[in-house]
All heavy atoms as an XYZ file, in Angstrom:
670
protein
N       0.862     -1.173      0.013
C      -0.013     -0.061     -0.013
C       0.853      1.210      0.013
O       1.670      1.348      0.855
C      -0.872     -0.063      1.228
C      -1.856      1.146      1.315
C      -2.943      1.086      0.233
C      -2.570      1.113      2.747
N       0.622      2.084     -0.991
C       1.536      3.332     -1.039
C       0.684      4.413     -0.728
O      -0.458      4.603     -1.083
C       1.982      3.382     -2.579
C       2.880      4.647     -2.712
C       3.267      4.790     -4.132
O       2.798      4.107     -5.043
N       4.175      5.732     -4.496
N       1.227      5.349      0.064
C       0.532      6.574      0.647
C       0.958      7.627     -0.328
O       2.094      7.939     -0.549
C       0.792      6.865      2.116
C       0.389      5.677      2.863
C       0.253      8.106      2.421
C       0.797      5.806      4.357
N      -0.030      8.293     -0.873
C       0.260      9.463     -1.807
C      -0.186     10.784     -1.153
O      -1.135     10.815     -0.507
C      -0.555      9.281     -3.180
C      -0.373      7.921     -3.769
C      -0.260     10.477     -4.106
C      -1.183      7.661     -4.923
N       0.862     11.723     -1.107
C       0.531     12.967     -0.369
C      -0.790     13.581     -0.881
O      -1.090     13.545     -2.070
C       1.794     13.824     -0.742
C       2.800     12.883     -1.134
C       2.165     11.595     -1.634
N      -1.455     14.256     -0.038
C      -2.674     14.880     -0.399
C      -2.563     15.888     -1.548
O      -3.382     16.114     -2.509
C      -3.303     15.638      0.750
C      -4.611     16.287      0.583
C      -5.086     16.966      1.853
O      -4.720     16.539      2.989
O      -5.875     17.894      1.635
N      -1.460     16.721     -1.460
C      -1.247     17.697     -2.549
C      -1.108     17.067     -3.934
O      -1.663     17.726     -4.916
C      -0.041     18.550     -2.249
N      -0.484     15.980     -4.026
C      -0.433     15.228     -5.304
C      -1.694     14.858     -5.788
O      -2.139     14.851     -6.993
C       0.493     14.096     -5.269
C       1.997     14.497     -5.173
C       2.846     13.189     -5.014
C       2.491     15.261     -6.432
N      -2.624     14.283     -4.852
C      -3.897     13.823     -5.308
C      -4.741     14.944     -5.857
O      -5.478     14.879     -6.785
C      -4.562     13.288     -4.161
C      -4.200     11.741     -3.708
C      -4.886     11.225     -2.482
C      -4.332     10.820     -4.769
N      -4.734     16.094     -5.137
C      -5.560     17.234     -5.509
C      -5.035     17.806     -6.708
O      -5.791     18.182     -7.684
C      -5.505     18.382     -4.539
C      -6.267     17.909     -3.140
C      -6.222     18.999     -2.137
C      -7.759     17.689     -3.454
N      -3.665     17.745     -7.028
C      -3.094     18.254     -8.190
C      -3.441     17.355     -9.497
O      -3.251     17.656    -10.597
N      -3.900     16.054     -9.232
C      -4.082     15.145    -10.215
C      -5.596     15.208    -10.769
O      -6.095     14.425    -11.451
C      -3.825     13.749     -9.830
C      -2.276     13.411     -9.627
S      -1.907     11.888     -8.905
C      -2.541     10.818    -10.135
N      -6.343     16.322    -10.179
C      -7.696     16.412    -10.712
C      -8.713     15.777     -9.789
O      -9.851     15.793    -10.100
N      -8.208     15.236     -8.642
C      -9.255     14.679     -7.668
C     -10.086     15.759     -7.023
O      -9.477     16.762     -6.654
C      -8.454     13.855     -6.666
O      -9.398     13.548     -5.633
N     -11.316     15.501     -6.961
C     -12.187     16.538     -6.296
C     -12.550     16.231     -4.817
O     -13.264     16.787     -4.146
C     -13.443     16.747     -7.056
O     -14.117     15.562     -7.164
C     -13.249     17.453     -8.467
N     -11.961     15.013     -4.456
C     -12.275     14.503     -3.112
C     -11.603     15.324     -2.017
O     -10.460     15.732     -2.095
C     -11.830     13.063     -3.004
C     -12.259     12.328     -1.861
C     -11.832     10.971     -1.804
O     -11.894     10.312     -2.920
O     -11.579     10.385     -0.866
N     -12.354     15.814     -1.081
C     -11.888     16.695      0.018
C     -11.651     15.733      1.173
O     -12.516     14.921      1.571
C     -12.824     17.801      0.403
C     -12.345     18.588      1.533
C     -13.154     18.526     -0.921
N     -10.472     15.831      1.925
C     -10.190     14.979      2.983
C     -11.289     15.277      4.167
O     -11.604     16.448      4.291
C      -8.775     15.339      3.372
C      -8.404     16.551      2.711
C      -9.354     16.744      1.591
N     -11.620     14.257      4.748
C     -12.627     14.451      5.948
C     -11.834     14.983      7.170
O     -10.587     14.554      7.373
C     -13.233     13.101      6.277
C     -14.231     12.592      5.203
C     -14.677     11.290      5.661
C     -15.265     13.441      4.935
N     -12.407     15.682      8.097
C     -11.683     16.102      9.300
C     -11.473     14.915     10.199
O     -12.111     13.986     10.227
C     -12.658     17.139      9.872
C     -14.064     16.861      9.298
C     -13.735     16.197      7.942
N     -10.463     15.096     10.931
C     -10.067     14.024     11.858
C     -10.818     14.138     13.133
O     -10.735     15.300     13.732
C      -8.593     13.877     11.990
C      -8.168     12.890     12.973
C      -7.833     13.725     10.681
N     -11.362     13.139     13.694
C     -12.008     13.347     14.966
C     -10.965     13.372     15.968
O     -10.037     12.513     16.107
C     -12.979     12.102     15.168
N     -11.238     14.285     17.064
C     -10.375     14.451     18.139
C     -11.071     13.719     19.347
O     -12.104     13.890     19.674
C     -10.081     15.901     18.587
C      -9.227     16.043     19.680
C      -9.531     16.624     17.358
N     -10.323     12.813     19.916
C     -10.990     12.074     21.017
C     -11.324     12.953     22.177
O     -10.538     13.807     22.526
C      -9.902     11.022     21.357
C      -8.607     11.463     20.808
C      -8.933     12.381     19.682
N     -12.404     12.807     22.736
C     -12.835     13.573     23.865
C     -12.241     13.039     25.234
O     -11.943     11.736     25.304
C     -14.384     13.675     24.032
O     -14.979     12.350     24.132
N     -12.127     13.789     26.142
C     -11.618     13.361     27.458
C     -12.458     12.130     28.088
O     -13.662     12.173     27.783
C     -11.624     14.458     28.408
C     -12.251     15.569     27.701
C     -12.466     15.105     26.278
N     -11.901     11.249     28.658
C     -12.673     10.163     29.195
C     -13.834     10.522     30.162
O     -13.411     11.419     31.015
C     -11.718      9.087     29.895
N     -14.875     10.122     30.089
C     -15.999     10.476     31.055
C     -16.071      9.304     31.968
O     -16.344      8.148     31.596
C     -17.328     10.629     30.261
C     -17.115     11.745     29.256
C     -18.408     10.895     31.183
C     -18.341     11.845     28.265
N     -15.988      9.711     33.259
C     -16.104      8.573     34.261
C     -17.401      7.900     34.385
O     -18.452      8.561     34.093
C     -15.737      9.206     35.517
C     -16.031     10.789     35.422
C     -15.866     10.898     33.833
N     -17.441      6.640     34.607
C     -18.804      5.918     34.749
C     -19.425      6.463     35.923
O     -18.979      6.749     36.923
C     -18.600      4.430     34.784
N     -20.756      6.527     35.775
C     -21.628      7.029     36.931
C     -22.230      5.740     37.577
O     -22.881      4.896     36.961
C     -22.730      7.929     36.373
C     -23.641      8.341     37.552
C     -22.104      9.222     35.854
N     -22.002      5.533     38.739
C     -22.690      4.636     39.653
C     -24.062      5.105     40.018
O     -24.197      6.013     40.704
C     -21.753      4.259     40.865
C     -22.378      3.062     41.590
O     -23.550      2.715     41.283
N     -21.653      2.655     42.472
N     -25.140      4.400     39.631
C     -26.491      4.937     40.022
C     -26.699      5.103     41.373
O     -27.453      5.919     41.781
C     -27.504      3.807     39.330
C     -27.516      3.978     37.880
C     -28.495      2.923     37.266
O     -29.475      2.575     38.083
O     -28.401      2.593     36.032
N     -26.173      4.150     42.220
C     -26.356      4.336     43.711
C     -25.617      5.322     44.443
O     -25.768      5.615     45.552
N     -24.545      6.082     43.825
C     -23.687      6.878     44.387
C     -24.211      8.248     44.639
O     -23.908      8.948     45.530
C     -22.385      6.945     43.653
O     -22.552      7.459     42.405
N     -25.034      8.811     43.722
C     -25.502     10.006     43.814
C     -27.067     10.130     43.794
O     -27.608      9.528     42.974
C     -24.974     11.033     42.652
N     -27.604     10.936     44.691
C     -29.011     11.007     44.666
C     -29.536     11.774     43.570
O     -28.839     12.649     42.916
C     -29.328     11.811     46.032
C     -28.153     12.573     46.288
C     -27.004     11.755     45.770
N     -30.678     11.376     43.095
C     -31.289     12.040     41.858
C     -31.719     13.470     42.304
O     -32.276     13.698     43.296
C     -32.496     11.245     41.466
N     -31.500     14.296     41.285
C     -31.859     15.753     41.633
C     -33.260     15.943     41.579
O     -34.024     15.353     40.629
C     -31.123     16.733     40.559
N     -33.928     16.646     42.362
C     -35.390     16.855     42.275
C     -35.770     17.425     41.077
O     -35.303     18.555     40.662
C     -35.894     17.564     43.537
C     -34.523     18.217     44.033
C     -33.415     17.305     43.515
N     -36.663     16.968     40.266
C     -37.037     17.632     39.061
C     -38.404     18.254     39.060
O     -39.018     18.663     37.941
C     -37.043     16.659     37.792
N     -38.887     18.477     40.197
C     -40.348     18.994     40.367
C     -40.312     20.571     39.879
O     -41.407     21.023     39.505
C     -40.750     18.943     41.748
O     -39.832     19.563     42.637
C     -40.939     17.412     42.095
N     -39.251     21.291     39.906
C     -39.179     22.568     39.643
C     -38.990     22.985     38.113
O     -39.317     23.894     37.610
C     -38.014     23.331     40.474
C     -38.251     23.276     41.793
O     -39.242     23.074     42.319
O     -37.121     23.553     42.595
N     -38.390     21.927     37.367
C     -38.087     22.056     35.999
C     -39.135     21.442     35.045
O     -39.749     20.396     35.572
C     -36.728     21.672     35.767
O     -36.569     20.273     35.927
N     -39.086     21.724     33.836
C     -40.053     21.214     32.864
C     -39.324     19.800     32.540
O     -38.135     19.794     32.228
C     -40.019     22.053     31.650
C     -41.003     21.688     30.608
C     -41.101     22.707     29.492
C     -42.141     22.270     28.536
N     -42.225     23.264     27.461
N     -40.236     18.738     32.339
C     -39.707     17.435     31.982
C     -38.805     17.585     30.565
O     -39.168     18.296     29.664
C     -40.892     16.624     31.761
C     -41.918     17.347     32.447
C     -41.597     18.723     32.421
N     -37.763     16.828     30.472
C     -36.911     16.891     29.298
C     -37.354     15.775     28.333
O     -36.983     15.845     27.113
C     -35.459     16.540     29.789
C     -34.862     17.706     30.588
C     -33.568     17.237     30.968
C     -32.828     18.399     31.752
N     -33.455     18.880     32.838
N     -38.336     14.952     28.550
C     -38.808     14.005     27.696
C     -40.299     14.008     27.556
O     -40.870     14.586     28.440
C     -38.468     12.460     28.289
C     -36.990     12.216     28.511
C     -36.703     10.904     29.107
C     -35.286     10.759     29.508
N     -35.134      9.349     30.200
N     -40.765     13.281     26.583
C     -42.247     13.013     26.606
C     -42.530     12.044     27.450
O     -41.809     11.116     27.780
C     -42.603     12.619     25.134
C     -42.480     13.694     23.978
C     -43.055     13.203     22.755
C     -42.615     14.227     21.721
N     -43.177     13.641     20.277
N     -43.769     12.085     28.154
C     -44.089     11.142     29.134
C     -44.205      9.729     28.493
O     -43.861      8.722     29.281
C     -45.595     11.420     29.763
C     -45.783     10.682     31.044
C     -46.774     11.237     28.793
C     -46.864     11.316     32.014
N     -44.450      9.434     27.312
C     -44.462      8.158     26.802
C     -43.058      7.485     26.758
O     -42.847      6.279     26.657
C     -45.087      8.200     25.372
S     -44.128      9.197     24.257
N     -42.054      8.399     26.683
C     -40.661      7.947     26.562
C     -39.842      7.788     27.861
O     -38.773      7.341     27.948
C     -39.895      8.764     25.647
S     -40.605      8.878     24.030
N     -40.537      8.506     28.988
C     -39.905      8.384     30.312
C     -40.056      7.049     31.081
O     -41.071      6.473     30.861
C     -40.350      9.565     31.118
N     -39.188      6.757     31.779
C     -39.150      5.522     32.688
C     -39.657      4.252     31.846
O     -40.615      3.574     32.188
C     -40.135      5.736     33.809
S     -39.831      7.159     34.722
N     -38.916      3.819     30.780
C     -39.293      2.685     30.029
C     -39.235      1.471     30.846
O     -40.146      0.449     30.579
C     -38.283      2.650     28.812
C     -37.096      3.389     29.464
C     -37.701      4.392     30.308
N     -38.409      1.198     31.853
C     -38.266     -0.017     32.624
C     -39.504     -0.144     33.496
O     -40.219     -1.330     33.404
C     -36.989     -0.004     33.531
C     -35.779     -0.028     32.626
O     -35.802     -0.559     31.483
O     -34.645      0.482     33.119
N     -39.924      0.778     34.212
C     -41.133      0.579     35.115
C     -42.333      0.536     34.274
O     -43.263     -0.069     34.553
C     -41.226      1.766     36.069
O     -41.257      3.054     35.388
C     -40.100      1.751     37.164
N     -42.359      1.255     33.054
C     -43.531      1.221     32.173
C     -43.787     -0.241     31.631
O     -44.797     -0.701     31.703
C     -43.378      2.260     30.998
C     -44.543      2.178     30.085
C     -44.237      3.198     28.963
C     -45.466      3.187     28.041
N     -45.193      4.083     26.867
N     -42.584     -0.881     31.228
C     -42.689     -2.167     30.690
C     -43.205     -3.281     31.752
O     -44.052     -3.929     31.507
C     -41.295     -2.703     30.119
C     -41.363     -4.075     29.639
C     -39.899     -4.468     29.136
N     -38.827     -4.113     30.059
C     -38.598     -4.876     31.132
N     -39.211     -6.024     31.424
N     -37.478     -4.549     31.827
N     -42.638     -3.147     33.072
C     -43.089     -3.901     34.034
C     -44.510     -3.874     34.355
O     -45.253     -4.817     34.659
C     -42.226     -3.789     35.321
C     -40.785     -4.209     35.239
C     -39.983     -3.727     36.348
C     -40.694     -5.647     35.065
N     -44.966     -2.505     34.351
C     -46.301     -2.199     34.750
C     -47.305     -2.685     33.728
O     -48.276     -3.428     34.060
C     -46.456     -0.643     34.784
C     -47.967     -0.183     35.039
C     -48.211      1.169     34.618
N     -48.073      1.271     33.107
C     -48.137      2.267     32.429
N     -48.309      3.415     33.015
N     -48.013      2.395     31.150
N     -46.848     -2.544     32.499
C     -47.686     -3.039     31.293
C     -47.863     -4.520     31.272
O     -48.992     -5.030     31.110
C     -47.293     -2.462     30.056
C     -47.467     -0.989     29.887
O     -48.130     -0.492     30.738
O     -46.799     -0.339     28.896
N     -46.644     -5.253     31.526
C     -46.709     -6.654     31.513
C     -47.498     -7.243     32.670
O     -48.262     -8.192     32.335
C     -45.367     -7.259     31.582
C     -44.393     -7.025     30.256
C     -43.080     -7.515     30.612
O     -42.691     -8.027     31.544
O     -42.274     -7.355     29.484
N     -47.543     -6.589     33.834
C     -48.415     -7.138     34.871
C     -49.764     -6.859     34.701
O     -50.510     -7.694     34.897
C     -47.905     -6.320     36.195
S     -48.820     -6.799     37.677
N     -50.232     -5.745     34.113
C     -51.553     -5.505     33.798
C     -52.110     -6.518     32.731
O     -53.224     -6.983     32.945
C     -51.814     -4.064     33.340
C     -51.604     -3.011     34.475
C     -53.151     -3.854     32.847
C     -51.424     -1.572     34.218
N     -51.316     -6.717     31.709
C     -51.860     -7.683     30.744
C     -51.995     -9.037     31.252
O     -52.973     -9.739     30.987
C     -50.781     -7.801     29.504
C     -51.184     -8.865     28.609
C     -50.833     -6.504     28.676
N     -51.056     -9.512     32.135
C     -51.016    -10.856     32.620
C     -52.081    -11.050     33.853
O     -52.611    -12.039     33.963
C     -49.728    -11.257     33.061
C     -48.757    -11.447     31.913
C     -47.286    -11.929     32.387
O     -46.993    -12.344     33.439
O     -46.370    -11.703     31.533
N     -52.048    -10.007     34.692
C     -52.886    -10.205     36.000
C     -53.959     -9.252     36.152
O     -54.662     -9.389     37.173
C     -51.850    -10.158     37.191
C     -50.703    -10.966     37.090
N     -50.708    -12.462     37.151
C     -49.319    -10.641     36.818
C     -49.430    -12.880     36.968
N     -48.668    -11.917     36.722
N     -54.117     -8.187     35.448
C     -55.224     -7.263     35.652
C     -54.807     -6.101     36.422
O     -53.872     -6.196     37.195
N     -55.261     -4.863     36.284
C     -54.849     -3.694     36.868
C     -54.925     -3.714     38.456
O     -54.053     -3.221     39.094
C     -55.737     -2.597     36.419
C     -55.243     -1.203     36.869
C     -56.018     -0.064     36.213
O     -56.638     -0.187     35.167
O     -56.029      1.106     36.874
N     -55.851     -4.342     38.980
C     -56.130     -4.392     40.325
C     -54.994     -5.147     41.083
O     -54.659     -4.829     42.310
C     -57.458     -5.060     40.835
O     -57.603     -6.364     40.311
N     -54.351     -6.041     40.380
C     -53.224     -6.840     41.018
C     -51.826     -6.227     40.902
O     -50.858     -6.866     41.285
C     -53.237     -8.328     40.444
N     -51.860     -5.185     40.146
C     -50.480     -4.487     39.798
C     -50.305     -3.190     40.479
O     -49.440     -2.386     39.907
C     -50.438     -4.349     38.342
S     -50.499     -6.022     37.509
N     -50.835     -2.854     41.582
C     -50.817     -1.491     42.213
C     -49.346     -1.304     42.555
O     -48.838     -0.093     42.413
C     -51.657     -1.461     43.468
O     -51.308     -2.295     44.343
N     -48.514     -2.240     42.908
C     -47.098     -2.061     43.218
C     -46.375     -1.514     42.058
O     -45.550     -0.515     42.050
C     -46.467     -3.366     43.571
C     -45.072     -3.432     43.742
C     -44.549     -4.809     44.108
C     -43.141     -5.077     43.859
N     -42.572     -6.447     44.014
N     -46.550     -2.028     40.753
C     -45.830     -1.540     39.577
C     -46.470     -0.257     39.075
O     -45.654      0.585     38.557
C     -45.845     -2.591     38.513
C     -45.196     -3.971     38.917
C     -45.841     -5.178     39.046
C     -43.816     -4.144     39.258
N     -45.004     -5.999     39.436
C     -43.693     -5.410     39.541
C     -42.750     -3.213     39.278
C     -42.572     -5.981     40.002
C     -41.598     -3.759     39.606
C     -41.409     -5.152     39.946
N     -47.654      0.030     39.305
C     -48.339      1.269     38.804
C     -47.790      2.339     39.653
O     -47.269      3.494     39.147
C     -49.882      1.141     39.049
C     -50.374      0.103     37.906
C     -50.517      2.561     38.771
C     -51.861     -0.275     38.221
N     -47.655      2.176     40.942
C     -47.112      3.247     41.778
C     -45.610      3.489     41.673
O     -45.104      4.516     41.682
C     -47.389      2.892     43.337
C     -48.742      3.002     43.738
C     -49.311      4.384     43.451
O     -48.650      5.370     43.723
O     -50.521      4.454     42.918
N     -44.858      2.354     41.343
C     -43.476      2.541     41.007
C     -43.251      3.357     39.758
O     -42.392      4.217     39.732
C     -42.792      1.163     40.753
N     -44.120      3.130     38.766
C     -44.069      4.021     37.522
C     -44.372      5.350     37.797
O     -43.770      6.263     37.257
C     -44.926      3.354     36.437
C     -44.766      3.850     35.106
N     -43.599      4.027     34.415
C     -45.616      4.587     34.182
C     -43.719      4.642     33.244
N     -44.993      5.042     33.216
N     -45.403      5.651     38.559
C     -45.787      6.904     38.850
C     -44.645      7.730     39.679
O     -44.431      8.887     39.380
C     -47.042      6.940     39.675
C     -48.340      6.745     39.014
C     -49.547      6.786     39.916
C     -50.740      6.436     39.227
N     -51.927      6.498     40.140
N     -43.984      6.988     40.579
C     -42.806      7.587     41.296
C     -41.713      7.965     40.343
O     -41.122      9.139     40.447
C     -42.401      6.754     42.341
C     -43.201      6.667     43.609
C     -42.464      5.865     44.857
N     -41.955      4.641     44.461
C     -42.837      3.464     44.618
N     -44.023      3.593     45.008
N     -42.265      2.313     44.301
N     -41.408      7.152     39.418
C     -40.429      7.380     38.497
C     -40.858      8.588     37.605
O     -39.933      9.386     37.368
C     -40.238      6.108     37.622
S     -38.897      6.444     36.261
N     -41.953      8.718     37.126
C     -42.461      9.755     36.306
C     -42.412     11.189     37.184
O     -41.910     12.114     36.487
C     -43.914      9.504     35.785
C     -44.142      8.512     34.783
C     -45.545      8.252     34.513
C     -43.360      8.758     33.411
N     -42.855     11.019     38.437
C     -42.772     12.256     39.170
C     -41.174     12.781     39.292
O     -40.933     13.890     39.244
C     -43.304     12.069     40.595
C     -44.731     11.941     40.542
C     -45.378     11.778     41.892
N     -46.773     11.442     41.803
C     -47.231     10.184     42.245
N     -46.340      9.341     42.854
N     -48.468      9.883     42.113
N     -40.247     11.710     39.418
C     -38.964     12.126     39.525
C     -38.330     12.689     38.258
O     -37.373     13.458     38.275
C     -38.173     10.909     39.935
N     -38.996     12.427     37.109
C     -38.617     12.998     35.814
C     -39.303     14.313     35.630
O     -39.048     14.886     34.606
C     -39.027     11.989     34.719
C     -38.197     10.694     34.684
C     -36.876     10.892     34.181
O     -36.549     11.938     33.438
O     -35.979     10.158     34.515
N     -40.125     14.760     36.546
C     -40.756     16.097     36.398
C     -42.155     16.068     35.978
O     -42.763     17.233     35.829
N     -42.804     14.941     35.966
C     -44.231     14.839     35.442
C     -45.198     15.031     36.682
O     -44.824     14.439     37.611
C     -44.509     13.517     34.607
C     -43.758     13.575     33.361
C     -42.554     12.793     33.268
C     -44.290     14.304     32.264
C     -41.907     12.855     32.046
C     -43.515     14.260     30.982
C     -42.341     13.468     30.918
N     -46.270     15.685     36.484
C     -47.266     15.766     37.523
C     -48.244     14.768     37.392
O     -49.376     14.906     36.660
C     -47.915     17.163     37.438
C     -48.748     17.529     38.586
O     -48.647     16.762     39.632
N     -49.663     18.487     38.497
N     -48.167     13.558     37.877
C     -49.073     12.575     37.772
C     -49.424     12.058     39.091
O     -48.919     12.239     40.128
C     -48.512     11.148     37.143
C     -48.358     11.527     35.655
C     -47.226     10.728     37.666
């Protein structure tokens, strides 16, 4: 494999423009979910649509309701409501 200098390529009639090189960003430390308390979001506007917030508790709630009925799933319903409130929704 021969590397041809960019100036020669452009001088040979190539119209290809070299792509910019990505600069690696500084490493972002991993966040441990249990290490920092969640900031109260009651003062700010929610950043997501309610349908997209709390997918894990939503899935558990929906599966429980389908399999066992709404009356048997109050634990999952309340868990989902708590999650939504933490995301800034008034439910």
